[in-house]
C-alpha positions as CSV (number, residue, x, y, z in Angstrom):
1,M,2.5,-14.9,-14.0
2,D,4.4,-12.8,-11.5
3,G,7.7,-12.9,-13.5
4,T,9.6,-15.3,-11.3
5,T,11.4,-18.4,-12.5
6,V,10.4,-22.0,-11.6
7,E,13.3,-24.4,-11.6
8,I,12.6,-27.9,-12.8
9,A,15.2,-30.6,-12.4
10,T,15.1,-34.3,-13.2
11,S,17.4,-36.9,-11.9
12,Q,17.1,-40.7,-12.0
13,G,13.3,-40.6,-12.7
14,N,12.6,-38.0,-10.0
15,T,11.5,-34.5,-10.8
16,T,11.6,-31.5,-8.5
17,V,9.8,-28.2,-9.2
18,S,11.6,-25.5,-7.2
19,T,11.3,-26.7,-3.6
20,G,8.7,-29.5,-4.2
21,D,8.8,-33.0,-5.6
22,L,6.6,-33.9,-8.6
23,I,4.0,-36.3,-7.2
24,H,1.7,-36.8,-10.2
25,Q,2.1,-35.4,-13.7
26,D,-0.1,-34.9,-16.7
27,I,-3.5,-34.7,-15.2
28,Y,-5.6,-33.5,-18.1
29,A,-8.3,-30.9,-17.5
30,A,-10.7,-29.0,-19.9
31,N,-8.5,-25.9,-19.9
32,G,-5.0,-27.3,-19.4
33,V,-2.8,-29.9,-17.8
34,L,-2.1,-30.2,-14.0
35,H,1.0,-31.4,-12.3
36,L,0.8,-32.1,-8.5
37,V,3.8,-31.1,-6.4
38,S,4.6,-31.8,-2.8
39,S,4.9,-28.3,-1.5
40,L,3.4,-24.8,-2.1
41,L,5.5,-22.8,-4.5
42,I,5.7,-19.3,-3.1
43,P,8.0,-16.7,-4.7
44,E,10.5,-15.0,-2.4
45,G,8.9,-12.0,-0.8
46,A,5.3,-12.8,-1.9
47,L,4.1,-13.0,1.7
48,E,5.9,-9.9,2.9
49,I,3.5,-7.4,4.4
50,T,3.7,-4.2,2.3
51,P,1.9,-0.9,2.7
52,E,-0.2,-1.8,-0.3
53,K,-1.4,-5.0,1.4
54,Y,-2.1,-3.1,4.6
55,L,-4.2,-0.5,2.7
56,L,-6.1,-3.3,0.9
57,A,-6.9,-4.9,4.3
58,F,-8.3,-1.6,5.5
59,N,-10.7,-1.3,2.6
60,C,-8.7,1.3,0.7
61,T,-9.0,-0.5,-2.7
62,T,-10.1,2.5,-4.7
63,F,-7.2,4.5,-3.3
64,V,-4.8,1.7,-4.3
65,S,-6.4,1.4,-7.7
66,L,-5.8,5.2,-8.3
67,L,-2.2,4.8,-7.2
68,H,-1.8,2.0,-9.8
69,S,-3.4,4.2,-12.5
70,V,-0.7,6.7,-12.2
71,N,2.2,4.2,-11.7
72,F,2.8,5.4,-8.1
73,T,3.1,1.9,-6.7
74,D,6.8,2.0,-5.7
75,I,5.8,4.0,-2.6
76,I,3.3,1.4,-1.4
77,H,5.6,-1.6,-2.2
78,D,8.5,0.0,-0.3
79,T,8.8,-1.5,3.2
80,K,11.9,0.4,4.2
81,T,10.9,4.1,3.8
82,K,8.6,5.5,6.5
83,Y,5.5,7.4,5.4
84,T,2.3,8.6,7.1
85,I,-0.4,7.8,4.6
86,L,-3.7,9.7,4.6
87,A,-5.7,7.0,2.8
88,P,-9.5,7.5,2.2
89,N,-11.3,4.1,2.4
90,D,-13.9,2.9,-0.1
91,D,-16.7,4.3,2.1
92,V,-15.4,7.8,1.5
93,F,-15.3,7.2,-2.3
94,S,-18.8,5.8,-2.2
95,I,-20.1,8.9,-0.5
96,F,-18.3,11.5,-2.6
97,G,-17.7,9.5,-5.8
98,N,-14.9,10.2,-8.2
99,D,-16.3,13.4,-9.6
100,P,-14.0,15.9,-7.9
101,L,-10.9,13.8,-8.8
102,P,-8.8,14.3,-11.9
103,E,-9.0,11.5,-14.5
104,K,-7.3,8.2,-13.9
105,G,-3.8,8.0,-15.2
106,T,-3.2,11.7,-15.4
107,S,-0.3,13.8,-13.9
108,E,-2.9,15.9,-12.0
109,L,-4.2,12.7,-10.3
110,R,-0.6,11.7,-9.4
111,K,0.0,15.1,-7.8
112,A,-3.3,14.8,-5.8
113,L,-2.2,11.3,-4.6
114,Q,1.3,12.5,-3.6
115,Y,-0.4,15.0,-1.4
116,H,-1.6,12.0,0.7
117,F,1.9,10.8,1.6
118,I,3.8,12.5,4.4
119,P,7.5,11.5,4.8
120,G,8.2,10.1,8.2
121,H,6.2,8.6,11.0
122,W,3.6,11.0,12.4
123,P,1.6,9.4,15.2
124,A,-1.3,11.5,16.6
125,K,0.6,12.5,19.8
126,K,3.2,14.3,17.6
127,L,0.6,16.4,15.8
128,H,-0.2,19.9,17.0
129,D,-2.8,22.4,15.8
130,R,-1.8,24.6,12.9
131,M,1.5,22.8,12.3
132,L,2.5,22.3,8.7
133,L,3.8,18.9,7.4
134,E,5.7,18.5,4.1
135,T,4.0,16.0,1.7
136,E,5.5,13.9,-1.1
137,L,4.2,16.4,-3.6
138,K,7.1,18.4,-5.0
139,E,6.2,21.5,-6.9
140,E,8.0,23.5,-9.6
141,G,6.5,26.7,-8.2
142,L,8.2,26.0,-4.9
143,S,11.6,25.5,-6.6
144,G,11.3,21.7,-6.2
145,G,10.2,22.1,-2.6
146,R,7.5,20.0,-1.1
147,Q,3.9,21.1,-0.8
148,V,2.8,21.4,2.8
149,L,-0.4,20.2,4.5
150,A,-2.0,22.0,7.5
151,V,-2.8,20.0,10.6
152,D,-6.0,20.7,12.6
153,V,-6.1,19.3,16.1
154,S,-9.2,20.2,18.2
155,G,-10.2,19.1,21.7
156,D,-7.9,18.1,24.5
157,D,-4.7,16.6,23.3
158,D,-4.2,14.9,26.7
159,E,-3.6,11.1,26.3
160,D,-6.7,10.3,28.3
161,I,-9.1,12.3,26.1
162,D,-9.3,11.8,22.3
163,A,-8.6,14.8,20.2
164,S,-10.1,15.3,16.7
165,I,-7.4,15.4,14.0
166,G,-7.8,16.8,10.5
167,F,-5.6,17.6,7.5
168,D,-6.5,20.6,5.4
169,G,-10.1,20.4,6.5
170,A,-10.5,16.7,6.1
171,N,-11.1,14.9,9.4
172,V,-9.5,11.6,10.3
173,I,-12.2,8.9,10.8
174,G,-11.4,5.8,12.7
175,D,-8.3,5.1,14.7
176,P,-4.9,5.8,13.1
177,S,-3.1,2.5,12.3
178,K,0.7,1.8,12.3
179,F,2.2,-0.3,9.7
180,P,3.9,-3.1,11.6
181,D,7.6,-3.2,11.8
182,L,7.8,-6.9,11.0
183,P,10.6,-8.7,9.4
184,P,9.7,-10.4,6.0
185,S,8.0,-13.7,6.6
186,P,9.4,-16.8,4.9
187,I,6.0,-18.5,5.2
């Protein structure tokens, strides 16, 4: 189903399926045939934490679905490139709906989504009021340059007192989260 190959080998009456031994074969069910193996068959990299999995865990499923609709998934499957992602969660979509958004699958929607990705790691302590950050959205009118996003920081930016952070008039709700720098897990 995911496009990987399962290796099946037989030798002297024993059968192995990738990393597991065939324990019991040909168990007939109403919709197919089952074969029991001795270990879980997990494709390489299947359990690696990706930005997409992180977004899904933070209830940003609508945002991820929109990214899929415009084939902009390479950016949320990439674990090497650093981005600051301004991701609205499903609660935001339930309040505002999809009315102001361009239609799914369109180039206009892709541009709107690219505006939510800021190259680099931008923790709150590095943000200052009225600074401009380049986004992933590259515009012809800017000679291929990146569209910028204005940062709004209000309140005291002292580490002891929380400051309110916004981007082009949209406030950040909740605490910013950092995608963990974890090595891929083999389990």
